[in-house]
N, C-alpha and C positions, 0 to 999 in steps of 0.2 A: 584589396582584391575581392572580386565578386564571389558569392557563394558557389556559383556554378564552376567558375574557373578554379577555385580553391579545392573543391571536392574532386574535380577532374585531376588536378595535380597529385592529390593523395592517392587516387585510384591507380596511378601509373606504376606504383611499386608494391606488389603483394608482400604481405608479412612473411618473412623468411622462416622456414622450419628446418633447423639445422640438426635436430636430434631424432629425426625420423618419426616424430609424433604427427598425428593427423592435423589437417588444416584447422585452425581455431574456428569455432562456429560464429556466424553472425548472431546477433542478439536483438530481439524485438521485444520491448517491454511496453505493453498496452495498459494504460490506467484509465479507469472510469472514476468519476467523482460522485460519491454518495450513492453507491450502487449496492442494493440488497441482493442476497443470494437468490431470492425468489423471482428476481427479474431475469434470471438465466435459466433457460429451459432444461439444461443438463442437470440441474439440481433437483428437478422433478418435484418442485414445491407448488408451482402454479402453471397453468396453461398459457405459456408465453411463447413468442416467436423469436428465437435466436439461433437459427440453423447453423450459422458459421461458427459461433462459439461452441455449440453443441458438437459439431464435427471435430473441433480442436480437442474437446474432452474425450471423444471416442478414440482419437489418434494419440492421445497423451494421457495425462494424469489429472483427475479432478480431486481437489482437496476439500473434503466435506466440512472440516473444522479449521478454517484459517482465520486468524485474528489480527487486527491492527494493534500495534503497540500503544497507540493513543488515538481516540476517535476524533481527530481534528486534522485538517488538511496538511498544514505545514509540518507539524511534528511527525505525522505518519509518513510523509514523503521523505523527511530527513532520516527516519529510521530505516526505510527501504534503502536509501543511499548508503548509510553508514554501517548497518548491521547492529546498531546500538539503540538502547532505549532512550526516551527523551531526557531522563534525569542525567544521562551521560553526555549526549550530544548538546544538551542545553536548550534546545529550541522547544519551548513548552506552549507557546502561543503562535498565532499567525502573524506574519510580518507584512507590512505595507510600506511603500516608499512615499506615501502621502498620508494625510491625517486619517488614521484608521477608525476613529469614532470610539464609542464607549463600551463596546461588547467585551465581556470579561475574557473571552478567548483570543482577543487581539492585543498585541503589545500597544501600550498607550503612547509610546514615542515612535517617531518615524524612523524606520530602519532601511536605509538605502541598499545595503548589501550584507546579509547575514554571514557570508563567507569571509568577510573582513571585519567582523565584529567580535571582539574578544570574549563576549559572553557565550559564543557558540563554537562548537568543535565539529565542523562539517567537512574539513578537507580530506580526512581519511575516508574516502568513499570509493565505491567500485568504478564509477565512471572515470575518476582521476587515474585509477590503476589501469583500466582498459586503454585510456588514451596514451598513457606512458608505455604501454606494451605494444603500441603500434596500431591500435584500432582507430578507424574513423568514427567519430562520435557525433550524434545529433540529438536535438531535443525539439519537439513540436508540440504546441498546445499549452495547457495550463502547467505552470511550474511551481508557483507559490513558495519559492525559496529566494525571492528577490526579483527585480525587474529586468536584469540583464544576464548575459553569459558570465558565469563565475570564472571561466578561463580554461575549462577542460572539454568544451564542446567545439568541434570543428564547424558544425552547422547549428545555429540556434535561431529558431523561429517560435519562441515561447513568450508567455506573459505571466506576470505574477498571479493575478486573479482578477475577477470582476468584469471581464469582457463578456458582453452579451453573446448569446448563441447565434444571433443573426448579424451579419456584417453591417447591414444597414437597417432599413425599415423591415420589421418582421413580416415574413411571407411575401416580401417584394424584393428581397435581396438574397445573397447567397447564405446558406446555412453553414455556420462556421465548421462543424464537424466534417462536412463534405470538403471544405477547403483544406482542413488539416490532413484528411486522408489523401487528397491530391498531393500535398506537400510530402507526405511519406512516400508515395510512389515516385516522386521526383528524386528524393534522397536515395532510394534504393537503386534507381537507374544510374545515378551519378557516382555511387560509391564504388562501382566496378569490382575488381578482383580482390581488393583488400578487405579483410574482415571488418565488420562495422557493428556498432551499437546504436540503436535508435529508441528513444523514449517517445512514444506517441500517446499523449495524455489529453483525453477529451474532458472538457469542463462539465459537459452533460454526463448524467442526468441531474446534476445540481440545478436548482431553480435559476431562472424562470423556466417553467415547463411549457414550452410552446413549440413543439416539433412541427416539421412540415405536415400539412393537413392529411396527406395521403396515408401517413403512418397511423393516424388515429383510426382509420377504417379497420385496422386489424383488431381493435378492442371496443366494439360497439357496446355501450352500456356498462363497461367494466369499471369498477372502482379504480381511481388513480390511473385512468387510461392514458393521460398525457405522459406520465412517468414511464409506463411500460412501452408506450409507443416510441418514446425517445430512445430507450435502450434497444428496441428493435432496429431503429435507424443506425445507431452506433454499431450494432452487430453487422449490418450490411456494409458499413465502411471498414470494419475489421476484415470482413470477407474479401473486400476489394484488395486490401494489402496482402493478405495471405495468399490469395489466388495469384497475384503477380509473382510472389516467391515460388509458388508451385510451377507456374509457367516457365520461369527462368531456371528450373531445376535446382533451386537453392533452398527449398523449404526444409528438407531433411537435414541440412547442415545449418539450420537456424534454430536457436533456442528461442521459442516463442512463449512468452509469459503474459497471461492476462490476469489482472486483479483490480482492486479498488482501494482508495485510501481509507474509506470507512463506509458504513451503511447509513440507514436512516429508519426511524420508527413511523408507524402509521397510528400509533396510540400515544397519548400524552405520557411523557416520562419526566420524573422529577429531575430538575437541574438543567434541562435542555430548553433552548429557545428556538433553534433552527434545526432540531433533529440530530444534533451532534454533541460531543463532549461528555457522554455518559457511558456507563458500562453494561448496558443491557444487550442481549444477543442480536437484536435487529439493528443495532448501531455498530457493535464491535466486530461481529462476524462478517467476513467479506468473501466474495467468490475468488477462487484461485485455480487456474488451469495452466499446466505447463506441458508443452509439446517439444520433444527433442529425442528422437528415436535412439540416439547413441547412448543416452543415460536414463531415459524414462520410458518404460514399456507401455505400449498402447493399452488403453481400456481400463486402467486401474482407477479405483475410487478409494482414496486414502482416508481412513477414518480418524487417525490420531491427530491431536492438536498440533498446529504449526503456527508460526507468526510471519507476517510479511517482512519482518527484519531478516528472516532466513533467506530472502532473495539475494542479499548482498554476497554472502559466502557461496550460495548456489551458482551465481553468475561467474564469480571468479574461479570456482571449481571447474565449471564447464569450459572456461577459457584457459585452464591450466596456468593460472596466475597466482602467485603466492603473496601473502601479506608480509612476509619476512623482510626486514630492513636492516641496514647496518652490517656489522660483521657476523660471521657464522656463529650461531648459538647465542647471539646477543639479543635479548628480549626487550632491552630498554626502549628501543625505538620502534618496536613492532606493536601495532595497535591491538588492543584486546577488544573483542566484539562479544555481543550477547546472543549470537545466533549460530546456527549450524547449517551446513549444506543439506538441502533436501535430497540431492542426488545420493549422498551418503546415507541419509536417513531411510530412504526407500529400499536400500539394500538389506535393511533389518526387518524386524517383525512389526506389523501394523498394530501398535498398542501405544497407549498414552504413557510414555516413559518419562515425561516431564509435565509439570503444570504450566499453563499459559497465563502470563500476567499482562494486565493492561493498566496504564497510568492515565488518569484523566484530570482535567480542570474543567468545571462546568461553565456553561454560558450564563446561567443565573443561579442564584442561591436557593437554598431551602430554608424556609422560615427567616428570610432576610440575611442569611449568612452564606458566603461562598466557602468552598472547601477544596481540598485535594483528595484524590481518590485512588485506591489501589484495588484491582479486581484480580482474583485468582480463580482460574477455571481448570477443573479436572475433568475426567471423562464423564462424570455424572453430575457434579455439583459446581456451584459458583458461590464465592464469598466476595462481598463488596464491603470495603471499609473506607471511612471518610474522616478526615481531620478538618474541622471547621475553624474559621478565623476568629469567631467570637464564642464565648462560653455558652453551653458546655463545649469544651474543645473537642472532645471525642463523644460520639453518640452511638447508640446501638446500630449495628450494620444490617446487612441483608444476606440471607443464605437461601439458595434455591436448589431444588432437586430438578435438574433439567430433563431427566427422563420422564418423571411423573408430571412435571409442570413446565413444559417448554416455553410457555408464554410469560413465565416469571411473575405470576400473580399471587403466589402463596409464600410469604416470607417466613422461613423456619428458624430464623436467627435465635429467638428467645426460647424456642422449643427443643433445640438440638445443641446444647452447650458442648457435648463431647465432640461432635462433628466440627463445630466451630473451632475448637482447640486443635483438632487434627489439621484442619485447613490452615489455621494460623501458623502451625509449625512449618508447613510447606512454604508459606509466604516468608517466614523468618529465614529459612534456608535459602530461598531465592534472593532475598534482599541482601543477605551476607555475601553470597556468591557474586552478585552483580553490583555490590557496593551501592545499594539504594537504602539510605538510612530511614526514609519515611516508611518504606515497606516494613522494615524491622520494627520501627516504633509502633505502627498500627497493629502489626501481628502480635507484638508483646502486650498491647492493651487488650486485644481480643482474647488472648490466651490466659489472662489473669484469673 
């Protein structure tokens, strides 16, 4: 059956509401790849042009301290889907269905479908639950969780990774983000009265940075102008989709989420090859904006730390879908997640009530040795601990005061042993709660 016909048949039967509850919201999840917070004007970090995302922030909530669970495309996206950290869903490197090459953050073996690979636990995800609750589901753009539809998308026009941003010859063919925005408009028109979920995932501003030339005119002489010009173009395309929802009278009943899988640095960072896979703020901190008037009051700027894994329970909360399975009060088959609904969190006080943890595998080693990494971020400080593959197995870590040293240039680890032990205690608690033995091991070493 053709996509158009299939979506049309789904649209014919609205999702029934038998309990008097309001119509479930549509859900639009917009992902950018490798996007820094200073590329979004609403963060007020640089003079950049993103008027559409800035408007979303004014009409919704901007999260000032949102973090990816792992600064790598595939694991980060798997955590968004499942609400679990990478050590639990199992996807720690990027997957490819053809020879991936020798980069440390790619699996060395060919993986045609991670959803049917016993190493990974990805089926307990929010799209699966939305689809089984009657939502029409769609995916457009970069997926990076395999080359094909895993089975819970009604409309799938996605790719794993590595497609160029131009459909054909650069600057003489269509710019792929424009094509994907067109596809999103088509999906919205075809979905009809039934509630829908759409993941619109732009590969940009990941390299290669070669946006349409007219967008470069916004940034004459600016450092990294190709990068910021690319984000401005993506902002325009997001605006096209949001404006269509506004015109259709559907925007206020649509949960709109904008975020990124990870950021990128402009300075050299140890352990990174392509600006990913490490625990520094410019890599792990990501933009996050949510607009949905029913649950999120307009104009808020949330300061406490959150993680993009929180999007999974947030989406199910908004859709009034429970994770409970099996018999009543039977927890055996109900999945445990590591995240919590941001709608519920925003009903409380804006304070750092929990530390934020990031798990990383680097793209290249330090002193010739690869390692696994755990990062613990509190309101003021950050602790980075690493376990190396060759001796010495454990090495001195890094500790930063992010209030006094936001650029993370002054390592306090050797000078603040009491603070290191306090942070290590928090990491131990987190590791025990979330069953992460490496976090517990590294914290025990740091607290000795």
